[in-house]
LOGUMAR-736241 format. One record per residue (C-alpha): x, y, z; residue in three letters; residue number from 1. Coordinates in Angstrom, 1 decimal, m for minus. Layout:
<nodes>
   east  north     up kolti kolfi
      X      Y      Z   ALA   NUM
...
</nodes>
This chain:
<nodes>
   east  north     up kolti kolfi
  m57.0   15.1   15.9   MET     1
  m56.5   13.2   19.2   ASP     2
  m54.2   10.2   19.5   ILE     3
  m57.0    7.7   19.8   ASP     4
  m58.5    8.8   16.5   ARG     5
  m55.1    8.8   14.9   ALA     6
  m54.5    5.2   16.0   LEU     7
  m57.9    4.2   14.8   GLY     8
  m57.2    5.6   11.3   ARG     9
  m54.1    3.4   11.2   ALA    10
  m56.2    0.3   11.1   TRP    11
  m57.6    1.4    7.7   ARG    12
  m54.3    2.8    6.3   ASP    13
  m53.0    0.8    3.4   ASP    14
  m50.1    3.2    2.6   ALA    15
  m47.4    1.2    4.6   PRO    16
  m48.4   m2.0    2.8   TRP    17
  m48.4   m0.3   m0.5   ASP    18
  m44.9    1.1    0.0   LEU    19
  m43.7   m2.4    1.0   LEU    20
  m45.2   m3.7   m2.2   THR    21
  m43.5   m1.1   m4.3   ARG    22
  m40.1   m1.8   m2.7   LEU    23
  m40.5   m5.6   m3.2   CYS    24
  m41.3   m5.1   m6.9   GLU    25
  m37.9   m3.6   m7.6   LEU    26
  m35.3   m6.0   m9.1   ASP    27
  m33.1   m5.5   m6.0   ASP    28
  m32.1   m2.8   m3.5   ARG    29
  m28.5   m3.6   m2.9   LEU    30
  m26.5   m0.5   m1.8   GLY    31
  m25.2    1.7   m4.6   GLY    32
  m27.3    0.0   m7.4   HIS    33
  m30.2    1.5   m9.4   PRO    34
  m32.8   m0.4   m7.3   GLY    35
  m31.7    1.3   m4.1   GLU    36
  m31.8    4.7   m5.9   ALA    37
  m35.4    4.0   m7.0   ARG    38
  m36.3    2.9   m3.5   ALA    39
  m35.1    6.2   m2.2   ALA    40
  m37.4    8.0   m4.6   GLU    41
  m40.4    5.9   m3.5   LEU    42
  m39.7    6.4    0.2   VAL    43
  m39.2   10.1   m0.3   GLY    44
  m42.6   10.4   m2.0   ASP    45
  m44.2    8.4    0.8   ALA    46
  m42.7   10.6    3.5   LEU    47
  m43.9   13.8    1.8   ARG    48
  m47.4   12.3    1.6   ASP    49
  m47.2   11.5    5.3   ALA    50
  m46.6   15.2    6.1   GLY    51
  m42.8   15.0    6.7   VAL    52
  m41.3   18.3    5.8   ARG    53
  m38.1   19.3    3.9   ASP    54
  m37.6   15.8    2.6   VAL    55
  m34.3   15.6    0.8   GLU    56
  m32.1   13.0   m0.7   THR    57
  m28.5   13.0    0.5   HIS    58
  m26.1   11.0   m1.7   PRO    59
  m22.8    9.7   m0.3   PHE    60
  m19.9    7.9   m1.8   GLU    61
  m19.3    4.2   m0.9   MET    62
  m17.8    1.0   m2.1   ALA    63
  m20.3   m0.6   m4.4   ARG    64
  m20.1   m4.4   m4.7   TRP    65
  m21.4   m6.2   m7.7   THR    66
  m21.8  m10.0   m7.9   ARG    67
  m20.7  m12.0  m10.9   GLY    68
  m20.6  m15.8  m11.2   ARG    69
  m19.9  m18.3   m8.4   THR    70
  m19.0  m21.9   m8.8   ALA    71
  m18.4  m24.6   m6.2   LEU    72
  m17.1  m28.1   m6.9   THR    73
  m16.2  m30.7   m4.2   VAL    74
  m14.0  m33.7   m4.8   ALA    75
  m13.5  m36.7   m2.6   VAL    76
  m10.5  m38.6   m4.0   PRO    77
  m10.9  m41.8   m2.0   ASP    78
  m14.4  m42.2   m3.4   ARG    79
  m13.6  m41.0   m6.9   ASP    80
  m16.4  m38.5   m6.4   LEU    81
  m16.8  m34.9   m7.8   GLU    82
  m20.0  m32.8   m7.3   ARG    83
  m21.1  m29.3   m8.1   GLU    84
  m23.2  m27.3   m5.6   PHE    85
  m25.0  m24.0   m5.7   GLU    86
  m23.2  m21.2   m3.9   ALA    87
  m23.9  m17.5   m3.5   VAL    88
  m21.1  m15.0   m3.1   ALA    89
  m21.4  m12.7   m0.1   LEU    90
  m21.1   m8.9   m0.5   PRO    91
  m17.5   m7.7   m0.4   TYR    92
  m16.2  m11.1   m1.3   SER    93
  m13.2  m10.5   m3.5   PRO    94
  m12.9  m12.3   m6.8   ALA    95
  m10.8  m15.4   m6.6   GLY    96
  m10.0  m19.0   m7.6   GLU    97
   m9.3  m21.3   m4.7   VAL    98
   m8.4  m25.0   m4.8   ASP    99
   m7.9  m26.3   m1.3   ALA   100
   m8.8  m28.8    1.4   ALA   101
  m12.2  m28.4    3.1   LEU   102
  m12.2  m28.1    7.0   VAL   103
  m15.4  m28.2    9.0   ASP   104
  m15.3  m25.7   11.9   VAL   105
  m18.7  m26.3   13.3   GLY   106
  m20.5  m23.1   14.2   HIS   107
  m17.3  m21.1   13.6   GLY   108
  m16.9  m20.1   17.2   THR   109
  m13.5  m18.6   18.3   PRO   110
  m12.6  m21.9   20.0   GLU   111
  m13.5  m24.0   17.0   GLU   112
  m11.5  m21.9   14.6   ILE   113
   m8.6  m21.8   17.0   ALA   114
   m8.6  m25.6   17.3   ASP   115
   m8.6  m26.1   13.5   ALA   116
   m5.7  m26.0   11.0   ASP   117
   m7.0  m23.5    8.5   LEU   118
   m3.7  m22.5    6.8   ARG   119
   m4.4  m22.4    3.1   ASP   120
   m7.6  m24.3    3.5   ARG   121
  m11.3  m23.6    3.1   VAL   122
  m13.3  m23.2    6.3   ALA   123
  m16.9  m24.5    6.5   LEU   124
  m19.2  m23.1    9.2   ALA   125
  m22.8  m23.0   10.1   SER   126
  m24.6  m19.6   10.1   THR   127
  m26.0  m20.5   13.5   GLY   128
  m24.8  m20.0   17.1   THR   129
  m24.5  m23.0   19.4   PRO   130
  m27.3  m23.7   21.8   VAL   131
  m26.3  m22.5   25.2   GLY   132
  m23.8  m19.9   23.9   ALA   133
  m23.9  m16.7   25.9   ASP   134
  m23.9  m14.4   22.8   ARG   135
  m24.6  m14.4   19.1   ARG   136
  m21.6  m15.0   16.8   ILE   137
  m21.8  m12.8   13.7   HIS   138
  m20.6  m13.9   10.3   ARG   139
  m18.1  m11.0   10.1   MET   140
  m16.5  m12.4   13.3   GLU   141
  m16.3  m15.9   11.8   LYS   142
  m14.8  m14.9    8.5   VAL   143
  m12.4  m12.4   10.2   GLY   144
  m11.0  m14.9   12.6   GLN   145
  m10.8  m17.6    9.9   ALA   146
   m8.8  m15.1    7.7   ALA   147
   m6.6  m14.3   10.6   ASP   148
   m6.0  m18.1   11.0   ALA   149
   m4.8  m18.3    7.4   GLY   150
   m7.9  m19.7    5.7   ALA   151
   m8.0  m19.3    1.9   ALA   152
  m11.8  m19.0    1.7   ALA   153
  m15.0  m19.3    3.8   PHE   154
  m18.2  m21.2    3.2   ILE   155
  m21.3  m20.4    5.3   PHE   156
  m23.9  m23.1    5.5   ALA   157
  m27.4  m22.0    6.4   ASN   158
  m28.6  m23.6    9.6   HIS   159
  m32.2  m23.2    8.4   ALA   160
  m33.5  m25.8    5.9   PRO   161
  m35.2  m25.0    2.6   GLY   162
  m32.4  m25.0   m0.1   GLN   163
  m31.7  m21.4    0.9   LEU   164
  m28.1  m20.2    0.4   PRO   165
  m27.6  m17.2    2.7   PRO   166
  m25.9  m13.9    2.0   THR   167
  m24.6  m11.1    4.2   GLY   168
  m21.7   m8.7    4.0   ALA   169
  m18.2  m10.0    5.0   LEU   170
  m16.9   m6.5    6.0   ARG   171
  m18.1   m3.0    6.8   PHE   172
  m17.7   m1.0    3.6   GLY   173
  m14.7   m2.7    2.1   GLU   174
  m13.5   m5.9    0.4   ALA   175
  m12.9   m8.8    2.6   ALA   176
   m9.5  m10.5    2.9   ALA   177
  m10.7  m13.8    1.5   ILE   178
  m13.6  m15.0   m0.7   PRO   179
  m16.8  m16.0    1.2   GLY   180
  m19.9  m17.8   m0.1   VAL   181
  m23.1  m19.1    1.3   GLY   182
  m24.6  m22.6    0.7   VAL   183
  m27.9  m24.1    1.8   SER   184
  m28.4  m26.2    4.9   ALA   185
  m28.8  m29.3    2.7   GLU   186
  m25.6  m28.6    0.9   THR   187
  m23.9  m27.9    4.2   GLY   188
  m24.8  m31.4    5.4   ASP   189
  m23.1  m32.9    2.4   TRP   190
  m20.1  m30.7    2.8   LEU   191
  m19.6  m31.7    6.4   ARG   192
  m19.7  m35.3    5.5   GLU   193
  m17.2  m34.8    2.6   TYR   194
  m14.9  m32.7    4.8   ALA   195
  m14.6  m35.6    7.2   ASP   196
  m13.7  m37.8    4.2   ALA   197
  m10.8  m35.6    3.2   GLY   198
  m12.5  m33.6    0.5   ALA   199
  m11.1  m30.6   m1.4   SER   200
  m13.0  m27.8   m3.0   VAL   201
  m12.6  m25.7   m6.1   SER   202
  m14.2  m22.3   m5.6   LEU   203
  m14.5  m19.6   m8.2   SER   204
  m15.9  m16.2   m7.5   VAL   205
  m16.2  m13.2   m9.8   THR   206
  m17.2   m9.9   m8.2   ALA   207
  m16.2   m6.2   m8.4   ASP   208
  m15.8   m3.6   m5.6   THR   209
  m15.7   m0.1   m7.0   GLU   210
  m16.6    3.4   m6.1   ARG   211
  m20.4    4.1   m6.1   GLY   212
  m23.1    6.3   m4.7   THR   213
  m25.7    5.4   m2.1   SER   214
  m28.5    7.7   m0.7   ARG   215
  m30.2    8.7    2.5   ASN   216
  m33.6   10.3    2.5   VAL   217
  m34.0   12.8    5.4   VAL   218
  m36.8   15.1    6.6   GLY   219
  m38.4   16.2    9.8   HIS   220
  m41.7   16.4   11.7   LEU   221
  m42.8   18.5   14.6   GLY   222
  m41.5   21.9   15.8   PRO   223
  m38.2   23.4   14.9   ASP   224
  m36.3   22.8   18.2   THR   225
  m32.6   22.5   18.9   ASP   226
  m32.9   18.9   20.2   ASP   227
  m34.6   16.1   18.3   ALA   228
  m35.4   12.4   18.3   THR   229
  m34.1   10.4   15.3   LEU   230
  m36.4    7.8   13.7   LEU   231
  m34.5    5.7   11.2   VAL   232
  m34.9    2.6    9.0   ALA   233
  m32.7    1.2    6.3   HIS   234
  m34.3    1.1    2.8   LEU   235
  m31.6   m1.1    1.1   ASP   236
  m31.7   m4.9    1.0   GLY   237
  m29.8   m7.9   m0.2   HIS   238
  m30.1   m8.8   m3.9   ASP   239
  m30.9  m12.4   m3.6   VAL   240
  m34.6  m11.9   m2.7   GLY   241
  m37.2   m9.1   m2.3   GLU   242
  m35.9   m8.0    1.1   ALA   243
  m39.4   m7.8    2.3   ALA   244
  m38.7   m8.6    6.0   LEU   245
  m35.2   m7.1    6.0   ASP   246
  m36.0   m4.3    5.9   ASN   247
  m39.0   m3.5    3.8   GLY   248
  m41.2   m4.1    6.9   CYS   249
  m39.1   m1.8    8.9   GLY   250
  m39.6    1.0    6.3   VAL   251
  m43.3    0.3    6.3   ALA   252
  m43.5    0.5   10.1   VAL   253
  m41.6    3.8   10.0   LEU   254
  m44.0    5.2    7.4   LEU   255
  m47.0    4.0    9.4   GLY   256
  m45.7    5.6   12.6   ALA   257
  m45.2    8.9   10.7   LEU   258
  m48.7    8.8    9.3   ARG   259
  m50.0    8.5   12.8   ILE   260
  m47.7   11.2   14.2   LEU   261
  m48.7   13.5   11.3   GLY   262
  m52.2   13.7   12.7   HIS   263
  m51.0   14.8   16.1   ILE   264
  m48.0   16.8   15.1   GLU   265
  m49.1   19.8   17.1   SER   266
  m48.7   17.7   20.3   GLY   267
  m45.0   17.0   19.7   LEU   268
  m42.8   19.0   22.0   GLY   269
  m39.6   18.5   20.0   THR   270
  m38.5   17.9   16.5   ARG   271
  m38.4   14.4   15.0   VAL   272
  m35.7   13.8   12.4   VAL   273
  m36.8   11.1   10.0   VAL   274
  m34.2    9.1    8.0   ALA   275
  m34.4    6.2    5.5   ALA   276
  m30.8    5.2    5.0   VAL   277
  m29.0    3.3    2.4   GLY   278
  m26.3    0.6    2.4   SER   279
  m27.0   m0.7    5.9   GLU   280
  m26.5   m4.2    4.6   GLU   281
  m23.0   m3.3    3.4   LEU   282
  m21.8   m2.0    6.8   GLY   283
  m24.1    0.8    8.2   LEU   284
  m22.7    3.1    5.5   LEU   285
  m25.9    5.3    5.3   GLY   286
  m26.2    5.7    9.1   SER   287
  m22.5    6.5    9.3   GLU   288
  m23.0    9.3    6.7   ALA   289
  m26.1   10.5    8.6   LEU   290
  m24.2   10.6   11.9   ALA   291
  m21.5   12.7   10.3   ALA   292
  m24.2   15.2    9.3   ASP   293
  m26.0   15.4   12.6   LEU   294
  m24.9   16.8   16.0   ASP   295
  m25.1   13.8   18.4   PRO   296
  m25.3   16.2   21.4   ASP   297
  m28.6   17.5   20.0   ARG   298
  m30.2   14.1   19.7   LEU   299
  m32.4   13.0   22.6   ARG   300
  m32.5    9.4   21.3   ALA   301
  m32.5    7.2   18.2   VAL   302
  m35.3    4.8   17.4   VAL   303
  m34.1    2.2   14.9   ASN   304
  m36.7    0.3   12.9   CYS   305
  m34.7   m2.7   11.8   ASP   306
  m36.5   m6.0   12.1   GLY   307
  m39.7   m4.5   13.4   VAL   308
  m43.0   m5.5   11.6   GLY   309
  m41.9   m9.0   10.5   ARG   310
  m43.6  m11.0   13.2   PHE   311
  m46.0  m10.5   16.1   ARG   312
  m43.3  m11.0   18.8   ARG   313
  m42.1   m7.5   19.3   LEU   314
  m38.7   m6.9   20.9   ARG   315
  m37.0   m3.7   22.1   ALA   316
  m33.2   m3.6   22.3   LEU   317
  m32.3   m0.7   24.6   THR   318
  m28.5   m0.9   24.6   HIS   319
  m27.8   m0.3   28.3   THR   320
  m30.4    2.5   28.8   SER   321
  m32.6    1.9   31.8   ASP   322
  m34.7    4.9   30.9   VAL   323
  m35.5    3.6   27.4   LEU   324
  m36.3    0.2   28.9   THR   325
  m38.8    1.8   31.2   ASP   326
  m40.2    4.0   28.4   LEU   327
  m40.7    1.1   26.0   ALA   328
  m42.2   m1.1   28.7   THR   329
  m44.6    1.7   29.7   GLY   330
  m45.8    2.2   26.1   VAL   331
  m46.4   m1.5   25.7   ALA   332
  m48.1   m1.8   29.0   ASP   333
  m50.5    1.1   28.1   ASP   334
  m51.5   m0.9   25.0   LEU   335
  m51.4   m4.3   26.7   ASN   336
  m49.1   m5.3   23.9   HIS   337
  m46.5   m8.0   24.7   PRO   338
  m42.9   m6.8   24.5   LEU   339
  m39.6   m8.5   25.1   GLU   340
  m36.8   m6.1   26.2   VAL   341
  m33.0   m6.6   26.2   SER   342
  m30.5   m4.0   27.4   GLU   343
  m27.5   m5.9   25.8   ARG   344
  m25.7   m3.7   23.3   PRO   345
  m24.7   m4.8   19.8   HIS   346
  m23.1   m2.9   16.9   PRO   347
  m24.7   m4.5   13.8   TYR   348
  m27.5   m2.0   12.9   SER   349
  m28.1    1.7   12.3   ASP   350
  m28.2    2.8   15.9   HIS   351
  m24.5    2.0   16.3   TRP   352
  m22.9    5.2   14.8   PRO   353
  m25.0    7.1   17.3   PHE   354
  m24.8    4.8   20.3   LEU   355
  m21.0    4.8   20.3   ARG   356
  m21.2    8.6   20.5   ARG   357
  m23.4    8.5   23.6   GLY   358
  m26.9    8.8   22.1   VAL   359
  m29.5    6.6   23.8   PRO   360
  m30.6    4.0   21.3   ALA   361
  m33.5    1.6   21.0   ILE   362
  m33.9   m0.9   18.1   GLN   363
  m37.3   m2.3   17.5   LEU   364
  m37.1   m5.9   16.2   HIS   365
  m39.4   m8.9   16.0   SER   366
  m39.2  m12.6   16.0   GLU   367
  m41.3  m15.6   15.3   ARG   368
  m42.8  m17.2   18.4   PRO   369
  m41.0  m20.5   17.8   ASP   370
  m37.5  m18.9   17.4   ASP   371
  m34.9  m20.1   19.7   GLU   372
  m31.3  m19.1   20.3   GLY   373
  m29.6  m15.9   19.5   HIS   374
  m31.5  m13.8   17.0   TRP   375
  m32.6  m16.4   14.5   GLU   376
  m32.4  m14.9   11.0   ARG   377
  m35.0  m17.2    9.5   GLY   378
  m35.8  m16.3    5.9   TRP   379
  m33.9  m13.0    5.8   THR   380
  m30.7  m12.7    3.7   HIS   381
  m32.1  m15.5    1.4   THR   382
  m34.2  m15.6   m1.7   ARG   383
  m37.2  m16.6    0.6   ALA   384
  m37.3  m13.1    2.0   ASP   385
  m40.5  m12.3    0.1   THR   386
  m43.6  m10.2    0.6   ARG   387
  m46.2  m12.9    1.3   GLU   388
  m44.5  m13.6    4.6   LYS   389
  m45.4  m10.1    5.9   ALA   390
  m48.7   m9.4    7.6   ASP   391
  m50.4   m6.0    7.3   VAL   392
  m51.9   m6.4   10.8   ARG   393
  m48.4   m6.7   12.3   THR   394
  m47.2   m3.7   10.3   LEU   395
  m50.1   m1.7   11.7   ARG   396
  m49.7   m2.8   15.3   GLU   397
  m46.0   m2.2   15.4   HIS   398
  m46.5    1.2   13.7   ALA   399
  m48.8    2.2   16.5   MET   400
  m46.3    1.1   19.2   VAL   401
  m43.5    3.0   17.3   THR   402
  m45.6    6.1   17.0   ALA   403
  m46.5    6.1   20.7   LEU   404
  m42.8    5.6   21.6   LEU   405
  m41.8    8.6   19.4   ILE   406
  m44.6   10.6   20.9   ARG   407
  m43.4    9.9   24.4   ARG   408
  m39.7   10.7   23.5   LEU   409
  m40.6   13.9   21.7   ALA   410
  m43.0   15.1   24.3   SER   411
  m41.3   14.4   27.7   ASP   412
  m39.8   17.5   29.2   GLY   413
  m36.6   15.7   30.0   ARG   414
  m34.5   13.9   27.5   ALA   415
  m33.2   10.4   28.4   PRO   416
  m29.8   10.6   30.1   PRO   417
  m26.8   10.2   27.7   ARG   418
  m25.3    6.7   27.4   VAL   419
  m21.7    6.6   28.5   ASP   420
  m19.6    5.1   25.7   PRO   421
  m17.4    3.6   28.3   ALA   422
  m20.3    1.7   29.7   THR   423
  m21.2    0.4   26.3   VAL   424
  m17.6   m0.6   25.8   ARG   425
  m17.5   m2.4   29.2   GLU   426
  m20.7   m4.3   28.4   ARG   427
  m19.4   m5.4   25.0   LEU   428
  m16.2   m6.6   26.7   VAL   429
  m18.2   m8.4   29.5   GLU   430
  m20.4  m10.2   26.9   THR   431
  m17.4  m11.4   24.9   GLY   432
  m18.2   m9.2   21.9   ALA   433
  m14.8   m7.5   21.6   LYS   434
  m12.8  m10.2   19.9   PRO   435
  m15.4  m10.6   17.2   GLY   436
  m15.7   m6.9   16.6   MET   437
  m11.9   m6.7   16.3   VAL   438
  m11.9   m9.5   13.9   ALA   439
  m14.7   m7.9   11.9   ALA   440
  m12.8   m4.6   11.9   GLY   441
  m15.5   m2.6   13.7   ILE   442
  m14.0   m2.1   17.2   TRP   443
  m13.7    1.7   17.5   PRO   444
  m10.1    2.8   17.3   ASP   445
  m10.5    5.2   20.3   GLU   446
  m11.5    2.2   22.5   TRP   447
</nodes>
């Protein structure tokens, strides 16, 4: 079958949407828990049906985090006021009981945290990044720097309205130094007012971090060549919602691309390694395990489907690789499909274990047309991350772009040049990312 017919069939293919539906029907897909294990089974079956060969499940040990009960009470003595608010513990928050003064640190930038007296106090910060900032400030950076400043606990207030307490891991693969919880934007507004009035908070978190097992699902497509292109998406998700957008849509796009490529497999010049990895949300644990199993010198490139398929506005993050920038732009131009490209590197998704080893990496992502600022999270990491927000047309279009990108990578006679880890390091330093990565515990020791 030629590529045009394969792309045409994709318009009538319901399998990616059906897989998204099955994933969203699970109670949750948090890493190391039964829902994630069932998700691996569903994805494995879907890959086999798409023609992916030698599909296997690879278990790996990890730190499994289980939430218990969270309670947050705020007291304003001068007003004889005490109120309870909904709060959601963040993965890898330790259990704890904290009674301390509340301090508003704005967006939780390094400067705001440095200017505040956080010793034995509870820091309150927005999940957003200030308008005009030259980079995104990740939650791990905020909590890491607050802990280093002596904070007793951290409260993240969603910057997006809708009574949506946010979640998100506090560390990569291990318990954080201090408890951390998320509250809604509306609660955050109250807490900022109360912090200015000298409020104190009582925070109680019950949670367990113990040894567990997560899973990667791995197979391949195309000829059995020494070198290969890696196509990856994470199948786990946070336990507060359905994890439809993050990253059910990414898995659906991966499947859709593979179902297209399966019809033109004879035209692939090199092997495509396919991986649906677990425990990304807990610190890229699945992709780290995968990187340990693969020889990075034999990988032509990694294509990471994290964030793709959510919204029509497609983005390609090419992590300092001019060749991948040109390749992605060329594919989009051939389709007359709008594409935004950024070469700025970041370490917060499954390409990272490969990128830091020199493998050229592209992350396919998407945003709403009205999003502003640095990587607006929107509904993801909240209970509003549900299936009805996905659009089957977007899944199909992005699957086509992904398939053509993989086809180009797997068919070109020359592999993209390796990325020099020193160049990635320099760019991260230039863009101010190093202090946050150090605070988050993810700056490579060898750097």
